[in-house]
C-alpha positions as a LaTeX table, in Angstrom:
\begin{tabular}{lrrr}
\hline
Residue & $x$ (\AA) & $y$ (\AA) & $z$ (\AA) \\
\hline
Met1 & 58.22 & $-61.81$ & $-56.39$ \\
Lys2 & 57.76 & $-58.54$ & $-58.27$ \\
Ala3 & 60.58 & $-56.00$ & $-58.26$ \\
Leu4 & 61.13 & $-52.39$ & $-59.30$ \\
Ser5 & 64.42 & $-50.71$ & $-60.22$ \\
Met6 & 65.11 & $-47.27$ & $-58.83$ \\
Thr7 & 68.06 & $-44.94$ & $-59.21$ \\
Gln8 & 70.11 & $-44.16$ & $-56.14$ \\
Pro9 & 69.93 & $-42.27$ & $-53.82$ \\
Trp10 & 66.14 & $-42.36$ & $-54.22$ \\
Ala11 & 65.99 & $-46.12$ & $-53.69$ \\
Gln12 & 67.89 & $-45.91$ & $-50.38$ \\
Ala13 & 65.70 & $-43.03$ & $-49.22$ \\
Leu14 & 62.76 & $-45.47$ & $-48.95$ \\
Phe15 & 64.63 & $-47.33$ & $-46.22$ \\
Asn16 & 65.84 & $-44.18$ & $-44.43$ \\
Gly17 & 62.30 & $-42.91$ & $-43.86$ \\
Leu18 & 62.79 & $-39.95$ & $-46.20$ \\
Lys19 & 60.57 & $-41.19$ & $-49.02$ \\
His20 & 57.20 & $-42.95$ & $-49.01$ \\
Tyr21 & 56.24 & $-42.39$ & $-52.65$ \\
Glu22 & 58.02 & $-43.21$ & $-55.88$ \\
Thr23 & 56.92 & $-41.06$ & $-58.78$ \\
Arg24 & 56.57 & $-42.62$ & $-62.21$ \\
Ser25 & 55.11 & $-41.71$ & $-65.59$ \\
Trp26 & 53.11 & $-44.95$ & $-65.57$ \\
Ser27 & 50.75 & $-46.84$ & $-63.29$ \\
Thr28 & 50.08 & $-50.50$ & $-62.57$ \\
Lys29 & 47.20 & $-52.52$ & $-61.16$ \\
Tyr30 & 49.68 & $-54.52$ & $-59.05$ \\
Arg31 & 49.51 & $-54.11$ & $-55.26$ \\
Gly32 & 51.50 & $-56.10$ & $-52.74$ \\
Pro33 & 55.09 & $-56.93$ & $-51.80$ \\
Leu34 & 57.76 & $-55.44$ & $-53.99$ \\
Ile35 & 61.52 & $-55.91$ & $-54.00$ \\
Ile36 & 63.46 & $-52.69$ & $-54.56$ \\
His37 & 66.39 & $-52.93$ & $-56.93$ \\
Ala38 & 69.00 & $-50.18$ & $-56.86$ \\
Ala39 & 69.99 & $-49.48$ & $-60.45$ \\
Lys40 & 73.61 & $-49.91$ & $-61.44$ \\
Lys41 & 73.72 & $-46.61$ & $-63.34$ \\
Phe42 & 74.43 & $-43.61$ & $-61.14$ \\
Pro43 & 74.05 & $-40.51$ & $-63.32$ \\
Arg44 & 75.94 & $-37.35$ & $-62.51$ \\
Ser45 & 72.79 & $-35.51$ & $-61.37$ \\
Ala46 & 72.04 & $-38.36$ & $-58.94$ \\
Arg47 & 75.62 & $-38.33$ & $-57.60$ \\
Glu48 & 75.39 & $-34.58$ & $-57.02$ \\
Phe49 & 72.01 & $-34.93$ & $-55.30$ \\
Ala50 & 73.42 & $-37.73$ & $-53.10$ \\
Ala51 & 76.43 & $-35.60$ & $-52.15$ \\
Thr52 & 74.17 & $-32.69$ & $-51.16$ \\
Glu53 & 71.95 & $-34.99$ & $-49.09$ \\
Arg54 & 75.00 & $-36.48$ & $-47.32$ \\
Ala55 & 76.25 & $-32.97$ & $-46.52$ \\
Leu56 & 72.84 & $-32.20$ & $-44.99$ \\
Gly57 & 72.97 & $-35.40$ & $-42.90$ \\
Arg58 & 70.19 & $-37.14$ & $-44.80$ \\
Gly59 & 72.19 & $-39.48$ & $-47.04$ \\
Asp60 & 74.25 & $-42.60$ & $-46.60$ \\
Ser61 & 77.99 & $-42.56$ & $-47.18$ \\
Arg62 & 77.78 & $-45.85$ & $-49.11$ \\
Ile63 & 74.89 & $-46.83$ & $-51.33$ \\
Ala64 & 74.57 & $-50.01$ & $-53.36$ \\
Gly65 & 74.00 & $-50.20$ & $-57.08$ \\
Gly66 & 73.13 & $-53.14$ & $-59.30$ \\
Ala67 & 71.55 & $-54.95$ & $-56.36$ \\
Leu68 & 68.35 & $-55.87$ & $-54.57$ \\
Ile69 & 68.39 & $-53.75$ & $-51.42$ \\
Gly70 & 65.08 & $-54.27$ & $-49.64$ \\
Lys71 & 61.39 & $-54.92$ & $-49.70$ \\
Val72 & 58.34 & $-52.67$ & $-49.43$ \\
Glu73 & 54.62 & $-53.08$ & $-49.86$ \\
Leu74 & 52.93 & $-51.17$ & $-52.67$ \\
Val75 & 49.54 & $-50.15$ & $-51.23$ \\
Asn76 & 48.25 & $-47.48$ & $-53.58$ \\
Ile77 & 49.00 & $-45.41$ & $-56.65$ \\
Trp78 & 47.88 & $-41.79$ & $-56.75$ \\
His79 & 47.73 & $-39.18$ & $-59.45$ \\
Val80 & 50.28 & $-36.65$ & $-58.18$ \\
Glu81 & 47.63 & $-33.93$ & $-58.30$ \\
Glu82 & 45.78 & $-35.77$ & $-55.50$ \\
Leu83 & 48.79 & $-35.48$ & $-53.18$ \\
Met84 & 49.82 & $-31.89$ & $-53.76$ \\
Gly85 & 49.51 & $-29.89$ & $-50.57$ \\
Arg86 & 49.78 & $-33.06$ & $-48.45$ \\
Leu87 & 53.48 & $-33.78$ & $-49.02$ \\
Asn88 & 56.21 & $-32.52$ & $-46.72$ \\
Gly89 & 59.15 & $-30.69$ & $-48.25$ \\
Ile90 & 61.54 & $-33.64$ & $-48.05$ \\
Glu91 & 59.05 & $-35.99$ & $-49.73$ \\
His92 & 58.50 & $-33.45$ & $-52.49$ \\
Leu93 & 62.28 & $-33.11$ & $-52.93$ \\
Tyr94 & 62.63 & $-36.88$ & $-53.46$ \\
Gly95 & 60.17 & $-37.17$ & $-56.37$ \\
Asp96 & 59.04 & $-35.67$ & $-59.65$ \\
Tyr97 & 55.54 & $-34.43$ & $-58.88$ \\
Ser98 & 54.91 & $-32.91$ & $-62.30$ \\
Pro99 & 51.26 & $-32.94$ & $-63.42$ \\
Gly100 & 50.17 & $-36.16$ & $-65.08$ \\
Arg101 & 52.57 & $-38.41$ & $-63.16$ \\
Tyr102 & 51.80 & $-41.14$ & $-60.62$ \\
Ala103 & 52.95 & $-41.52$ & $-57.02$ \\
Trp104 & 53.38 & $-45.12$ & $-55.88$ \\
Glu105 & 52.75 & $-45.35$ & $-52.13$ \\
Phe106 & 55.01 & $-47.73$ & $-50.19$ \\
Val107 & 54.72 & $-48.93$ & $-46.58$ \\
Asn108 & 56.59 & $-51.38$ & $-44.34$ \\
Pro109 & 60.10 & $-50.92$ & $-45.74$ \\
Val110 & 62.59 & $-53.64$ & $-44.77$ \\
Val111 & 66.20 & $-53.17$ & $-45.83$ \\
Phe112 & 68.16 & $-56.34$ & $-46.57$ \\
Pro113 & 71.19 & $-56.99$ & $-44.31$ \\
Glu114 & 73.39 & $-57.01$ & $-47.42$ \\
Pro115 & 72.64 & $-55.97$ & $-51.01$ \\
Ile116 & 72.09 & $-58.92$ & $-53.36$ \\
Pro117 & 73.80 & $-58.35$ & $-56.73$ \\
Phe118 & 71.16 & $-58.55$ & $-59.44$ \\
Lys119 & 70.55 & $-57.21$ & $-62.93$ \\
Gly120 & 67.48 & $-54.98$ & $-63.01$ \\
Ala121 & 64.97 & $-54.38$ & $-65.78$ \\
Leu122 & 62.50 & $-51.78$ & $-66.94$ \\
Gly123 & 58.97 & $-51.82$ & $-65.49$ \\
Leu124 & 57.96 & $-54.38$ & $-62.91$ \\
Phe125 & 60.00 & $-57.55$ & $-63.22$ \\
Asn126 & 60.13 & $-60.89$ & $-61.45$ \\
Val127 & 62.80 & $-62.02$ & $-59.01$ \\
Asp128 & 62.87 & $-65.76$ & $-58.38$ \\
Asp129 & 62.13 & $-66.56$ & $-54.74$ \\
Asn130 & 65.34 & $-68.62$ & $-54.61$ \\
Val131 & 67.36 & $-65.42$ & $-55.04$ \\
Ile132 & 66.00 & $-63.98$ & $-51.80$ \\
Ala133 & 65.58 & $-67.29$ & $-49.93$ \\
Gln134 & 68.92 & $-66.66$ & $-48.23$ \\
Leu135 & 67.18 & $-63.88$ & $-46.30$ \\
Ser136 & 65.07 & $-65.96$ & $-43.94$ \\
His137 & 63.25 & $-62.96$ & $-42.43$ \\
Ile138 & 61.85 & $-61.85$ & $-45.82$ \\
Glu139 & 58.43 & $-63.25$ & $-46.63$ \\
Lys140 & 57.89 & $-64.69$ & $-50.09$ \\
\hline
\end{tabular}
């Protein structure tokens, strides 16, 4: 199954209902199920953002890194210019909607009961179905 690495706390926000788009500088023709990998690196700016979000009651006290954390369905990719004016403030806060970027639209988020330790990669990468077979409720 295809997977995408994301930095925390933005990865977790997909499963908390705060984020429905992931902004990227690149697009893909791929559509379909996608495993979300929470990157191991947790830069200072991300830690500060996570702390602010927790203080506002929007963030989790514990967030995984270096692990597969859930599954979404990638249904569309938009030029960010197409979405401007249609995004709520929280959604806008959780992405980089600079001109020329792409917004990947995700639906049907399913968080895994436990993070699955896994080394991520750049771009879309493959996760062997055997890695997630232990999660019987996740479709392959």
